[in-house]
BAFI-3210 file (N, C-alpha, C; in Angstrom, 3 decimals, decimal comma, padded with zeros to 6 digits):
// residues 65
n [1|2|3|4|5|6|7|8|9|10|11|12|13|14|15|16|17|18|19|20|21|22|23|24|25|26|27|28|29|30|31|32|33|34|35|36|37|38|39|40|41|42|43|44|45|46|47|48|49|50|51|52|53|54|55|56|57|58|59|60|61|62|63|64|65]
n.u [108,800|107,616|108,218|109,239|107,265|108,641|111,841|113,862|113,289|114,671|117,045|116,701|117,511|116,394|113,664|111,616|111,875|111,414|108,779|107,500|107,945|106,302|103,723|101,368|101,423|102,918|105,333|108,654|110,350|109,039|109,194|110,945|113,653|114,029|115,276|117,582|118,984|119,379|121,054|123,264|124,045|124,718|126,860|128,613|129,222|130,497|132,696|134,304|136,614|136,799|134,329|134,808|136,822|135,564|133,304|133,865|132,482|130,241|128,052|129,263|128,420|126,825|128,233|129,446|127,472]
n.v [112,616|115,431|116,534|119,715|121,832|123,432|123,031|124,819|125,969|124,882|126,247|128,729|131,329|131,355|130,474|132,365|133,537|131,243|130,678|133,001|132,583|130,477|131,259|133,401|136,953|137,443|139,433|139,240|141,181|142,394|140,846|139,435|137,346|135,521|133,150|133,058|135,184|134,164|131,991|133,359|134,883|132,827|131,626|133,768|133,997|131,574|131,634|134,196|135,609|135,033|136,109|138,811|139,322|138,844|140,481|143,318|145,664|144,952|145,027|144,237|144,360|142,748|140,435|139,708|139,265]
n.w [-020,403|-022,013|-025,326|-026,568|-028,748|-030,518|-031,651|-031,044|-028,636|-026,517|-026,619|-025,547|-023,196|-020,554|-018,286|-018,473|-021,026|-022,535|-021,810|-022,772|-025,435|-025,916|-025,163|-026,361|-026,284|-023,996|-022,518|-022,161|-021,130|-019,078|-016,847|-014,034|-013,568|-010,976|-010,273|-011,839|-010,698|-008,111|-008,649|-009,674|-007,393|-005,594|-006,973|-007,020|-004,318|-003,931|-005,655|-005,308|-006,173|-008,910|-009,723|-009,170|-010,999|-013,464|-013,370|-012,495|-011,940|-010,536|-007,709|-004,598|-002,018|-000,362|000,082|002,455|004,229]
ca.u [108,922|107,097|109,157|108,659|106,790|109,681|113,131|114,746|112,926|115,737|118,170|116,374|118,371|115,766|112,273|110,738|111,929|110,757|107,343|107,063|107,981|105,203|102,426|101,198|101,101|103,806|106,502|109,670|111,002|108,253|109,340|112,265|114,005|114,663|116,137|118,875|119,673|119,799|122,207|124,372|124,496|125,378|128,150|129,463|129,722|131,382|133,917|134,347|137,724|136,381|133,261|135,436|137,574|134,659|132,324|134,427|131,530|129,129|127,967|129,628|128,170|126,163|129,072|129,854|126,266]
ca.v [114,056|115,880|117,314|120,995|121,940|124,090|122,479|125,897|126,396|124,442|127,157|129,997|131,490|131,150|130,048|133,460|133,616|130,044|130,874|134,033|131,977|129,505|131,865|134,661|138,121|137,594|140,275|138,838|142,349|142,820|139,864|139,322|135,943|135,429|131,972|133,447|135,998|133,281|131,236|134,308|135,211|131,636|131,476|134,869|133,663|130,415|132,011|135,665|136,135|134,932|137,096|140,135|139,459|138,870|141,561|144,248|146,737|144,406|145,406|143,107|144,786|141,710|139,243|139,353|139,219]
ca.w [-020,540|-023,304|-026,127|-026,959|-030,126|-031,292|-031,236|-030,610|-027,294|-025,618|-026,732|-024,914|-022,026|-019,249|-018,294|-018,880|-022,482|-023,063|-021,603|-023,712|-026,765|-026,016|-024,866|-027,073|-025,484|-022,851|-022,789|-021,195|-020,534|-017,924|-015,775|-013,423|-013,367|-009,657|-010,225|-012,415|-009,706|-007,024|-009,139|-009,755|-006,047|-005,036|-007,656|-006,588|-002,978|-004,012|-006,381|-005,290|-006,966|-010,306|-009,938|-009,194|-012,244|-014,607|-013,221|-011,500|-011,627|-009,768|-006,303|-003,747|-000,643|000,437|000,109|003,816|005,067]
c.u [108,469|108,153|108,493|108,250|107,864|111,037|114,087|114,393|114,018|116,928|117,911|117,105|117,717|114,293|111,330|110,716|111,239|109,248|106,795|107,039|106,776|103,821|102,348|100,830|101,971|105,038|107,584|110,383|110,272|108,398|110,780|112,530|114,762|115,572|117,522|119,666|120,175|121,033|123,437|124,925|125,219|126,760|129,124|130,022|130,730|132,726|134,051|135,475|137,382|135,294|133,835|136,199|136,654|133,701|132,822|133,453|130,358|129,213|128,248|129,319|127,535|126,986|129,381|128,665|126,018]
c.v [114,447|116,700|118,617|120,984|122,516|123,594|123,542|126,417|126,006|125,390|128,507|130,109|131,234|130,780|131,129|133,591|132,412|130,177|131,891|133,496|131,069|130,116|133,239|135,783|138,320|138,391|139,940|140,016|142,828|141,889|139,810|137,853|135,804|134,213|132,293|134,285|135,128|132,465|132,141|134,619|134,038|131,444|132,559|134,626|132,522|130,762|133,537|136,262|136,116|135,959|138,504|140,382|139,605|140,064|142,563|145,349|146,257|144,841|144,180|143,412|143,714|140,438|138,784|139,279|137,827]
c.w [-021,945|-024,035|-026,539|-028,434|-031,041|-030,791|-030,718|-029,224|-026,308|-025,627|-026,067|-023,579|-020,666|-019,402|-018,796|-020,398|-023,119|-022,943|-022,596|-025,137|-026,991|-025,855|-025,518|-026,101|-024,262|-023,270|-021,765|-020,524|-019,278|-016,729|-015,295|-013,131|-012,051|-009,541|-010,776|-011,416|-008,560|-007,424|-009,189|-008,367|-005,395|-005,664|-007,208|-005,188|-003,026|-004,650|-006,432|-006,131|-008,457|-010,630|-010,023|-010,492|-013,450|-014,575|-012,187|-011,097|-010,779|-008,315|-005,435|-002,272|000,223|000,528|001,529|004,757|005,583]
res [x|x|x|x|x|x|x|x|x|x|x|x|x|x|x|x|x|x|x|x|x|x|x|x|x|x|x|x|x|x|x|x|x|x|x|x|x|x|x|x|x|x|x|x|x|x|x|x|x|x|x|x|x|x|x|x|x|x|x|x|x|x|x|x|x]
***
């Protein structure tokens, strides 16, 4: 596995930010991280009580789908 040029790349929160850090001209605000959303939705289904406690304002309409 190749090591990144910048040791702080490993500290970036997601792939989009890491990509924007590595490629000039990429604006991470223009991209949507679907993997992060998929992880969030899976966690919310697995631990609904915790999700409700941590994010009471979140939309839970698709929990029973």
